[in-house]
C-alpha positions as CSV (number, residue, x, y, z in Angstrom):
1,M,64.2,128.5,-152.4
2,S,66.6,125.8,-152.7
3,E,70.5,126.4,-152.7
4,S,73.0,125.1,-155.4
5,F,75.0,122.6,-154.9
6,K,77.5,120.2,-156.9
7,V,77.4,116.5,-157.5
8,T,79.9,114.5,-159.7
9,I,78.8,111.6,-161.7
10,L,80.8,109.3,-164.0
11,G,83.5,111.8,-163.1
12,T,81.4,115.1,-164.8
13,E,80.5,117.8,-162.2
14,Y,76.7,118.7,-162.3
15,S,75.1,122.0,-160.2
16,L,71.8,121.1,-158.8
17,R,69.1,122.7,-157.0
18,T,66.4,120.7,-154.5
19,N,64.5,120.9,-151.5
20,D,66.4,117.6,-150.2
21,E,70.0,118.1,-150.9
22,E,70.7,114.8,-148.6
23,L,68.4,112.7,-150.8
24,V,69.7,114.2,-154.1
25,S,73.2,113.6,-152.7
26,E,72.6,109.9,-151.8
27,L,70.7,109.0,-155.1
28,A,73.5,110.6,-157.1
29,A,76.2,108.5,-155.6
30,E,74.2,105.3,-155.8
31,L,74.0,106.3,-159.7
32,D,77.7,106.8,-160.2
33,T,78.3,103.8,-158.5
34,E,75.9,102.1,-160.5
35,L,77.3,103.7,-163.9
36,K,81.1,102.9,-162.7
37,D,80.1,99.3,-162.2
38,L,78.4,99.4,-165.3
39,Q,81.4,101.0,-166.9
40,Q,83.6,98.3,-165.9
41,K,81.6,95.3,-167.1
42,L,81.3,97.4,-170.5
43,P,84.1,99.4,-171.0
44,G,84.8,101.4,-174.3
45,K,80.9,102.3,-174.0
46,P,80.1,105.8,-174.2
47,P,78.6,107.6,-170.8
48,T,75.2,107.9,-172.7
49,T,75.1,104.4,-173.2
50,L,75.6,103.6,-170.1
51,A,73.2,106.5,-168.8
52,V,70.7,104.8,-170.8
53,L,71.5,101.3,-169.6
54,T,71.2,102.4,-166.1
55,A,67.8,104.4,-166.1
56,L,66.5,101.1,-167.7
57,N,67.7,99.4,-164.5
58,T,66.6,101.8,-162.1
59,S,63.0,102.1,-164.1
60,E,62.4,98.2,-164.0
61,Q,63.3,97.9,-160.2
62,Y,61.0,101.1,-159.9
63,A,58.3,99.0,-161.5
64,H,58.8,95.7,-159.8
65,A,58.6,97.9,-156.6
66,Q,55.9,99.3,-157.4
67,M,53.9,95.9,-158.7
68,N,55.0,94.3,-155.4
69,E,53.6,97.0,-153.6
70,L,50.5,97.1,-155.1
71,R,50.5,93.3,-154.4
72,E,51.0,94.1,-150.6
73,I,48.2,96.4,-150.3
74,E,45.8,93.9,-152.2
75,R,46.8,91.5,-149.4
76,L,46.3,93.4,-147.0
77,T,42.7,94.5,-148.4
78,A,41.9,91.3,-148.5
79,E,43.0,90.2,-144.9
80,I,41.0,93.2,-143.5
81,D,38.0,92.3,-145.5
82,D,38.2,88.5,-144.1
83,L,38.6,90.1,-140.5
84,C,36.0,92.5,-140.9
85,D,33.8,89.7,-142.2
86,S,34.7,87.6,-138.9
87,L,33.7,90.1,-136.7
88,E,30.5,90.7,-138.5
89,G,30.0,87.0,-138.0
90,K,29.5,86.1,-141.7
């Protein structure tokens, strides 16, 4: 079972459990940085607004990464098909 550990995000401490403490700690630090950057750009906005905007930005980045990955898989698949056709003498 995973051990409990703490992270601090935007001044609030959270107690978490995970099987990969190192990864979650890194992600929490990145999130904290993103939230603080956004807080400087949008002073006076409540933490929940900052969190929602950061979540949307992160979701958009993730979606773009997935689309890029899919395009790369399709490109590699086409390249492999072309190589197979060449080897078969077509």
